[in-house]
C-alpha positions as semicolon CSV with decimal commas, in nm:
position;residue;x (nm);y (nm);z (nm)
1;M;10,968;8,394;9,970
2;S;10,686;8,372;10,218
3;E;10,535;8,039;10,301
4;R;10,161;8,050;10,324
5;M;9,950;7,767;10,456
6;S;9,732;7,585;10,208
7;L;9,368;7,521;10,289
8;Q;9,459;7,153;10,337
9;E;9,715;7,251;10,604
10;V;9,461;7,475;10,777
11;L;9,207;7,192;10,781
12;R;9,465;6,945;10,915
13;D;9,607;7,175;11,183
14;Y;9,300;7,376;11,292
15;G;8,984;7,214;11,156
16;V;8,715;7,360;10,934
17;P;8,712;7,743;10,936
18;L;8,389;7,925;11,008
19;T;8,464;8,183;10,737
20;T;8,732;8,248;10,478
21;L;8,815;8,598;10,359
22;H;9,014;8,638;10,036
23;I;9,215;8,960;10,011
24;T;9,244;9,103;9,659
25;A;9,350;9,436;9,511
26;T;9,382;9,611;9,178
27;R;9,714;9,608;8,994
28;D;9,771;9,976;9,080
29;E;9,696;9,916;9,450
30;C;9,941;9,623;9,451
31;L;10,214;9,829;9,287
32;Q;10,166;10,117;9,535
33;L;10,174;9,881;9,833
34;R;10,477;9,700;9,691
35;E;10,662;10,031;9,652
36;R;10,595;10,124;10,014
37;L;10,704;9,784;10,142
38;I;11,026;9,798;9,940
39;D;11,091;10,143;10,094
40;I;11,070;9,985;10,440
41;V;11,343;9,739;10,342
42;K;11,561;10,015;10,195
43;V;11,519;10,258;10,488
44;S;11,594;9,985;10,741
45;G;11,914;9,884;10,561
46;K;11,755;9,544;10,490
47;T;11,710;9,472;10,861
48;A;11,329;9,485;10,832
49;Q;11,120;9,273;10,600
50;G;10,886;9,441;10,356
51;Y;10,553;9,317;10,485
52;L;10,233;9,465;10,616
53;E;10,100;9,337;10,948
54;V;9,735;9,394;11,027
55;N;9,571;9,353;11,366
56;C;9,405;9,027;11,268
57;T;9,752;8,888;11,192
58;F;9,786;8,813;10,829
59;Y;10,090;8,905;10,628
60;I;10,120;9,050;10,280
61;D;10,480;9,061;10,172
62;V;10,656;9,161;9,853
63;D;10,676;8,801;9,732
64;D;10,300;8,756;9,778
65;I;10,233;9,069;9,572
66;D;10,465;8,950;9,295
67;R;10,310;8,602;9,295
68;Y;9,958;8,753;9,292
69;L;10,042;8,984;9,000
70;N;10,196;8,689;8,809
71;G;9,878;8,484;8,859
72;E;10,039;8,227;9,090
73;L;9,809;8,314;9,383
74;P;9,431;8,370;9,368
75;G;9,452;8,654;9,623
76;L;9,699;8,856;9,825
77;A;9,608;8,676;10,146
78;E;9,341;8,460;10,305
79;I;9,202;8,495;10,653
80;Y;9,040;8,195;10,819
81;T;8,819;8,245;11,122
82;F;8,710;7,978;11,365
83;P;8,427;7,982;11,622
84;E;8,673;8,059;11,906
85;D;8,792;8,369;11,713
86;I;8,449;8,529;11,720
87;K;8,402;8,767;12,011
88;T;8,051;8,847;12,125
89;Y;7,942;9,176;12,266
90;K;7,689;9,171;12,549
91;E;7,512;9,495;12,619
92;E;7,453;9,559;12,986
C-alpha cells in the first residue's frame, strides 16, 4: 500500500503550500487506469510497480485507486505547490 503524506505532515516538513490541487476521476476512468497499471505489473513479471508517474512527481498507484473507489480517500492524489516551485517566464 502506498503511503501518502497527510496535510499535517506537509505543513510540518515543508510549510504552508501556495496551492493544493486535488486529483479526482470518474469510476470508469479509475477502472481503466487501474487495468492499465495492473497490466504493467503483469507484463513486468511483478518487477515493476503499477503506478503512474507524472512530470510534476505525484504517484497514483493501484492501492490509491482502490482506496479512492472505496471512499477512504477524498481524491486520487494531491499536489502541493510552494513559492519556490513556481517558475516565472521573462520575455526578452
